[in-house]
C-alpha positions in Angstrom: -31.8 25.8 1.6 -29.2 24.2 3.9 -31.1 20.9 3.7 -31.0 21.1 -0.1 -27.3 21.8 -0.2 -26.6 19.0 2.4 -28.6 16.6 0.3 -26.7 17.7 -2.9 -23.3 17.2 -1.2 -24.4 13.8 0.1 -25.4 12.8 -3.4 -22.1 14.1 -4.9 -20.1 12.2 -2.3 -22.1 9.0 -3.0 -21.5 9.5 -6.8 -17.8 10.1 -6.2 -17.5 6.9 -4.1 -19.3 5.0 -6.9 -16.8 6.3 -9.5 -13.9 5.4 -7.3 -15.1 1.9 -6.8 -15.5 1.5 -10.6 -12.0 2.7 -11.2 -10.7 0.1 -8.8 -12.6 -2.8 -10.3 -9.5 -4.3 -12.0 -7.8 -6.8 -9.6 -4.6 -5.7 -8.0 -2.3 -8.6 -7.1 -0.6 -8.3 -3.7 1.8 -11.2 -4.5 2.6 -13.8 -7.2 -0.4 -15.0 -9.1 -0.2 -18.5 -10.7 -2.5 -19.1 -13.7 -3.4 -22.3 -15.6 -3.3 -21.7 -19.3 -6.8 -21.7 -20.9 -6.3 -23.7 -24.1 -9.5 -22.4 -25.7 -8.2 -18.8 -25.6 -4.5 -19.5 -26.2 -2.6 -20.3 -29.3 0.9 -20.3 -30.9 1.4 -19.0 -34.5 4.4 -19.3 -36.7 5.5 -17.5 -39.9 8.1 -18.8 -42.4 9.0 -17.7 -45.9 7.8 -20.0 -48.7 9.5 -20.5 -52.0 11.5 -17.2 -51.5 8.2 -15.3 -51.9 5.3 -15.1 -49.5 5.2 -15.5 -45.7 3.4 -18.6 -44.8 1.5 -18.7 -41.5 0.4 -21.7 -39.4 -0.8 -22.2 -35.8 -0.9 -24.7 -33.0 -4.3 -25.1 -31.3 -3.3 -27.2 -28.2 -1.4 -25.0 -25.7 -1.1 -26.0 -22.1 0.8 -25.2 -18.9 1.0 -22.3 -16.4 2.6 -19.0 -15.7 3.3 -17.1 -12.5 3.7 -13.3 -12.2 3.1 -10.2 -10.1 2.0 -7.2 -12.1 4.6 -4.4 -12.4 7.6 -6.5 -11.4 9.7 -9.4 -12.8 10.0 -10.9 -9.3 8.9 -14.5 -9.3 7.8 -14.5 -12.9 8.0 -17.8 -14.7 6.5 -19.7 -17.7 6.0 -23.4 -18.3 4.3 -24.0 -21.6 3.6 -27.2 -23.5 2.4 -27.3 -27.1 1.1 -30.5 -28.8 2.8 -30.7 -32.3 -0.1 -32.8 -33.5 -2.3 -29.7 -33.2 -0.5 -27.9 -36.0 -3.1 -26.2 -38.3 -2.3 -24.7 -41.7 -5.9 -24.6 -42.8 -5.2 -27.5 -45.2 -5.6 -31.1 -44.2 -3.0 -32.4 -46.7 -0.4 -29.8 -45.6 -1.2 -30.6 -42.0 -0.3 -34.2 -42.5 3.0 -33.2 -44.1 3.8 -30.8 -41.2 3.2 -33.7 -38.8 5.6 -36.0 -40.8 9.3 -36.6 -40.2 10.0 -33.8 -42.7 8.9 -31.3 -40.1 7.6 -31.8 -36.6 7.6 -35.6 -36.6 4.7 -35.6 -34.2 4.7 -39.3 -33.5 8.3 -39.2 -32.2 8.1 -35.7 -30.7 4.5 -35.2 -29.6 5.1 -31.9 -27.8 7.4 -28.9 -27.7 8.0 -27.1 -24.4 9.3 -23.8 -23.1 10.5 -23.5 -19.5 11.7 -20.0 -18.4 15.0 -19.7 -16.6 15.2 -15.9 -16.1 13.3 -12.6 -16.6 14.4 -9.0 -17.1 11.9 -6.2 -16.9 12.0 -3.8 -19.8 9.2 -1.5 -18.6 5.9 -1.8 -16.7 4.4 -4.2 -19.2 7.3 -5.7 -21.2 9.8 -8.4 -20.2 12.7 -10.2 -21.8 12.1 -13.8 -20.8 14.9 -16.3 -21.3 14.4 -20.1 -21.1 14.9 -23.5 -22.7 12.9 -24.4 -25.8 12.6 -28.1 -26.6 11.6 -28.8 -30.2 12.0 -31.9 -32.3 14.0 -33.5 -29.5 16.5 -30.7 -29.3 16.8 -28.2 -26.4 18.2 -24.7 -27.0 18.2 -21.5 -25.0 16.1 -18.6 -26.4 14.9 -15.2 -25.2 11.3 -14.1 -25.9 9.9 -10.6 -25.9 6.9 -10.9 -23.6 4.1 -8.3 -23.2 1.7 -8.3 -20.2 -1.6 -7.7 -22.0 -3.9 -7.4 -19.0 -5.7 -8.8 -16.0 -9.4 -8.7 -15.1 -12.1 -10.5 -13.2 -15.4 -10.8 -15.1 -17.1 -12.5 -12.2 -15.8 -16.0 -12.8 -12.3 -15.5 -11.3 -9.3 -13.5 -12.3 -7.7 -13.9 -15.7 -4.5 -12.7 -17.1 -2.9 -12.5 -20.6 0.6 -12.4 -22.1 1.9 -12.3 -25.6 5.3 -13.6 -26.5 7.3 -13.2 -29.7 10.7 -14.7 -30.7 12.6 -16.0 -33.7 14.3 -19.3 -34.1 16.2 -21.2 -36.9 14.6 -24.5 -37.8 18.0 -26.0 -38.6 19.1 -25.5 -35.0 16.5 -28.0 -34.0 17.2 -30.5 -36.7 14.4 -29.5 -39.0 16.2 -28.9 -42.3 13.6 -29.8 -44.9 13.6 -27.3 -47.7 16.4 -25.1 -46.2 19.2 -26.0 -48.6 17.3 -25.3 -51.7 15.6 -22.3 -50.3 12.1 -23.7 -50.7 11.3 -23.0 -47.1 13.0 -20.4 -45.0 15.2 -21.3 -42.0 14.1 -18.5 -39.8 10.7 -18.8 -38.2 9.0 -16.1 -36.3 6.8 -17.3 -33.5 3.9 -15.5 -31.7 2.4 -17.1 -28.6 -0.8 -15.7 -27.1 -1.5 -16.9 -23.5 -4.6 -16.4 -21.4 -4.8 -18.1 -18.0 -7.1 -18.4 -15.1 -5.8 -17.7 -11.6 -5.5 -20.8 -9.4 
């Protein structure tokens, strides 16, 4: 009987240890982690009102750069993101050409837009107010983005982390005034940026 109970307790202890190990599978950063942005799993989307009616959505497919963070704190957090304007994608080839023209992003003259963070305030354990300089259409303006830490995991090929940022800008502030005066296209643009990066 004693041998049976001992064996049972040993099995229970082994099971408990296995459960504990599974619960701890998620990587825990001890210091700042710097990630290279994975352009396959990252994108930027924008929404603007069209003809005073619907909300038109578009996206940018080429997102590059890096971010640094320590989970649970704003210490050392920074973002350096570059988006190729030529990669604008509306789902319509003719409209894409217009969006790349001088009426909008003027991709030949301004091939990229950038965001470089200058400061971070922690809102709660997973949300941050990230301020920085946005350069678009040759104009640089300070903005503040609401940034959410989505998660961090290691699927066996190295640690990955993800963030999602949202902010609103006025096109006219960056010299993009096409359609604003007649109300054909809204001035305010809502931007959503999804970032996934691999730890260096």
